[in-house]
N, CA, C and O of each residue as an XYZ file, in Angstrom:
308
protein
N      27.252    -65.915     87.160
C      26.355    -65.025     86.133
C      25.523    -65.663     84.905
O      25.873    -66.079     83.800
N      24.288    -65.569     85.550
C      22.913    -65.806     84.606
C      22.736    -64.933     83.851
O      23.335    -63.919     83.492
N      21.372    -65.682     83.527
C      20.669    -64.631     82.296
C      19.927    -63.473     83.290
O      19.696    -62.414     82.706
N      19.755    -63.499     83.898
C      18.492    -62.493     84.848
C      19.885    -61.339     84.685
O      20.051    -60.425     83.877
N      20.837    -61.880     85.925
C      21.999    -60.921     85.622
C      22.276    -60.533     84.425
O      21.828    -59.387     84.454
N      22.723    -60.691     83.339
C      23.463    -60.701     82.046
C      22.252    -59.525     81.351
O      22.440    -58.694     80.462
N      20.799    -59.870     82.248
C      20.133    -59.241     80.927
C      19.988    -57.124     81.961
O      19.514    -56.116     81.437
N      20.699    -57.259     83.662
C      21.017    -56.204     83.846
C      21.414    -56.046     83.813
O      21.351    -54.893     84.239
N      22.946    -56.393     83.342
C      24.168    -55.902     82.682
C      23.520    -55.070     81.887
O      23.568    -53.869     82.152
N      22.487    -55.716     80.296
C      22.383    -54.697     79.725
C      21.989    -53.331     79.706
O      22.288    -52.284     79.132
N      20.961    -53.888     80.814
C      20.218    -52.750     81.454
C      21.049    -51.373     81.404
O      20.841    -50.409     80.667
N      22.293    -51.576     82.629
C      23.243    -50.346     82.645
C      24.151    -50.268     81.649
O      24.556    -49.128     81.420
N      24.482    -50.923     81.154
C      24.904    -50.653     79.623
C      24.046    -49.284     78.804
O      24.638    -48.343     78.274
N      22.574    -49.446     78.856
C      22.135    -48.591     77.899
C      21.361    -47.856     78.612
O      20.429    -47.233     78.102
N      21.727    -47.810     80.322
C      20.933    -47.164     81.315
C      19.338    -46.913     81.099
O      18.753    -45.968     80.571
N      18.929    -47.919     81.607
C      17.875    -47.628     81.258
C      17.542    -49.010     82.874
O      18.261    -49.852     83.410
N      16.080    -48.543     83.093
C      15.755    -48.838     84.372
C      16.033    -50.528     84.782
O      16.399    -51.356     83.948
N      15.816    -50.789     86.012
C      15.932    -52.634     86.053
C      15.062    -53.412     85.637
O      13.921    -53.207     86.051
N      15.294    -54.604     84.649
C      14.422    -55.397     84.560
C      14.000    -54.840     82.970
O      13.214    -55.704     82.583
N      14.096    -54.150     82.229
C      13.718    -53.316     81.368
C      13.745    -54.419     80.423
O      12.854    -54.840     79.685
N      15.245    -54.901     80.632
C      15.871    -55.573     78.934
C      14.870    -57.338     79.694
O      14.683    -57.566     80.889
N      14.499    -58.119     78.670
C      13.786    -59.431     78.923
C      14.628    -60.753     78.445
O      14.613    -61.824     79.054
N      15.506    -60.437     77.019
C      16.101    -61.214     76.482
C      15.621    -61.591     75.093
O      16.357    -62.340     74.452
N      14.307    -61.112     74.449
C      13.945    -60.708     73.633
C      14.118    -59.847     72.535
O      13.514    -60.157     71.508
N      14.808    -58.839     72.528
C      14.613    -57.702     72.135
C      15.211    -57.446     70.687
O      16.410    -57.649     70.875
N      15.135    -57.286     70.042
C      16.000    -56.834     68.659
C      16.814    -55.464     69.124
O      16.476    -54.306     69.371
N      17.768    -56.025     69.118
C      19.626    -55.051     69.200
C      19.128    -53.817     68.498
O      18.777    -53.079     69.419
N      18.857    -53.047     67.072
C      18.863    -52.480     66.568
C      17.242    -51.467     67.041
O      16.914    -50.304     66.808
N      16.759    -52.274     67.563
C      15.077    -51.329     68.316
C      15.289    -50.823     69.575
O      14.264    -50.348     70.064
N      16.558    -50.745     70.472
C      16.497    -50.386     71.783
C      17.057    -49.220     71.674
O      18.203    -49.180     71.228
N      16.339    -47.916     72.080
C      16.515    -47.248     72.567
C      17.920    -46.850     73.453
O      18.110    -47.061     74.650
N      18.975    -46.109     72.328
C      20.240    -46.242     73.171
C      21.570    -47.263     72.662
O      22.777    -47.076     72.819
N      20.892    -48.334     72.039
C      21.975    -49.552     71.005
C      22.923    -48.695     69.791
O      22.467    -48.535     68.659
N      23.892    -48.330     70.077
C      25.341    -47.859     69.322
C      25.691    -48.011     69.255
O      25.715    -49.196     69.588
N      27.649    -47.251     68.416
C      28.532    -48.004     68.361
C      28.592    -47.443     70.046
O      27.925    -48.338     70.566
N      28.904    -46.703     70.952
C      29.449    -46.188     72.024
C      28.485    -47.736     73.110
O      28.829    -48.065     74.245
N      27.704    -48.171     72.576
C      27.074    -48.990     73.552
C      28.002    -50.704     73.375
O      28.533    -51.542     74.104
N      27.848    -50.568     72.542
C      28.687    -52.058     72.342
C      30.179    -52.204     72.723
O      30.649    -53.291     73.058
N      31.121    -50.723     72.638
C      32.365    -50.671     73.126
C      32.166    -50.889     74.034
O      32.989    -51.741     74.367
N      31.021    -50.508     75.445
C      30.395    -49.988     76.743
C      30.038    -52.105     77.284
O      30.177    -52.667     78.370
N      29.538    -52.686     75.809
C      29.613    -54.366     76.177
C      30.115    -54.930     76.050
O      30.005    -55.963     76.711
N      31.407    -54.765     74.837
C      32.288    -55.532     74.982
C      33.507    -55.209     76.661
O      33.750    -56.153     77.413
N      33.960    -54.089     76.871
C      34.499    -53.823     78.116
C      33.799    -55.198     79.347
O      34.350    -56.160     79.883
N      32.259    -54.622     79.405
C      31.901    -55.543     80.459
C      31.752    -57.216     80.204
O      31.810    -58.040     81.116
N      31.562    -57.515     78.883
C      31.873    -58.705     78.845
C      33.244    -59.343     78.641
O      33.379    -60.566     78.614
N      34.332    -58.427     78.486
C      35.230    -59.166     78.813
C      35.593    -59.327     80.771
O      35.706    -60.253     81.574
N      35.638    -58.323     80.793
C      35.312    -58.094     82.351
C      34.465    -59.012     83.306
O      34.574    -59.185     84.520
N      33.707    -59.477     82.516
C      32.749    -60.596     83.236
C      33.456    -62.012     83.326
O      33.474    -62.766     84.298
N      34.264    -62.263     81.588
C      34.050    -63.135     81.183
C      35.220    -64.065     80.578
O      35.336    -65.187     80.085
N      36.198    -62.699     80.973
C      37.597    -62.616     80.681
C      38.198    -62.955     79.267
O      39.229    -63.577     79.012
N      37.633    -62.603     78.741
C      37.513    -62.456     77.107
C      36.844    -62.265     76.386
O      35.811    -62.932     76.327
N      37.176    -61.014     75.265
C      35.728    -60.543     74.502
C      35.368    -61.897     73.657
O      35.989    -62.957     73.589
N      34.308    -61.541     73.121
C      33.948    -62.190     72.083
C      34.009    -62.088     70.382
O      33.797    -61.090     69.693
N      34.291    -63.149     70.045
C      34.860    -62.973     68.316
C      34.112    -61.712     67.886
O      32.951    -61.436     68.188
N      34.997    -60.945     67.091
C      34.288    -59.842     66.476
C      33.171    -60.750     65.497
O      32.130    -60.981     66.111
N      33.204    -61.249     64.223
C      32.322    -61.738     63.526
C      30.895    -62.356     64.628
O      29.756    -62.023     64.300
N      31.100    -63.237     65.889
C      30.307    -63.722     66.436
C      29.058    -61.973     67.089
O      27.843    -61.857     67.246
N      30.024    -61.174     67.233
C      29.187    -60.433     67.545
C      28.410    -59.564     67.173
O      27.560    -58.966     67.834
N      28.842    -59.410     65.453
C      28.120    -58.846     64.522
C      27.607    -59.590     63.988
O      27.584    -59.267     62.801
N      27.110    -60.524     64.165
C      26.047    -61.744     63.986
C      24.934    -61.610     64.565
O      23.976    -61.988     63.891
N      24.568    -60.960     66.192
C      23.994    -60.402     66.715
C      22.738    -60.110     66.246
O      22.693    -59.702     65.085
N      21.617    -60.221     66.902
C      20.195    -59.835     66.427
C      19.842    -58.850     67.695
O      19.807    -57.623     67.793
N      19.567    -60.040     68.728
C      18.698    -59.645     69.550
C      19.715    -59.913     71.083
O      20.700    -60.574     71.413
N      18.793    -58.979     71.672
C      19.805    -59.415     73.149
C      20.345    -61.367     73.814
O      21.286    -61.738     74.515
N      19.608    -61.862     73.384
C      19.581    -63.340     73.412
C      20.928    -64.027     72.770
O      21.773    -64.815     73.195
N      20.736    -63.433     71.709
C      22.012    -63.597     70.944
C      23.397    -62.987     71.168
O      24.471    -63.365     70.698
N      23.111    -61.841     72.082
C      24.787    -61.813     72.853
C      24.534    -62.877     74.288
O      25.602    -63.320     74.711
N      23.438    -63.281     74.982
C      23.684    -63.572     76.176
C      24.183    -64.972     75.303
O      24.565    -65.395     76.394
N      24.511    -66.007     74.414
C      24.749    -66.715     73.331
C      25.957    -66.763     73.261
O      26.469    -67.858     73.028
N      26.854    -65.506     73.453
C      28.120    -65.501     73.429
C      28.459    -66.122     74.405
O      29.092    -67.136     74.110
N      28.283    -65.926     75.688
C      29.391    -66.363     76.211
C      28.698    -67.641     76.911
O      28.581    -67.698     78.135
N      28.327    -68.482     76.202
C      28.098    -70.431     75.903
C      27.714    -70.141     77.169
O      27.107    -69.200     77.681
N      28.461    -71.700     77.782
C      28.556    -72.086     78.981
C      28.926    -71.127     80.221
O      29.007    -71.668     81.323
N      29.118    -69.973     80.137
C      30.020    -69.484     81.012
C      28.861    -68.978     81.801
O      28.964    -68.777     83.012
N      27.475    -68.715     80.968
C      26.614    -67.873     81.477
C      25.371    -68.856     81.769
O      24.872    -69.521     80.861
N      24.874    -68.909     83.180
C      23.852    -69.902     83.937
C      22.676    -69.663     83.603
O      22.271    -68.523     83.375
N      21.899    -70.809     83.520
C      20.118    -70.199     82.914
C      19.804    -69.612     84.349
O      18.726    -69.061     84.568
């Protein structure tokens, strides 16, 4: 998975049109980003990368780019 595919995954989770998410969005400002969305993100992340992100690291995320950084080297440029 690359960053564009990761952004598409977030689009799907928040049910927005493709290419809505670009990576710089602030999570608290995304319409539809709430606790249920976080659960859906955790499930999708686990399915894609084989393990959920550490809870503390997820809680520290403020942007979509922060979420992408959770994947580390598993996410291609």
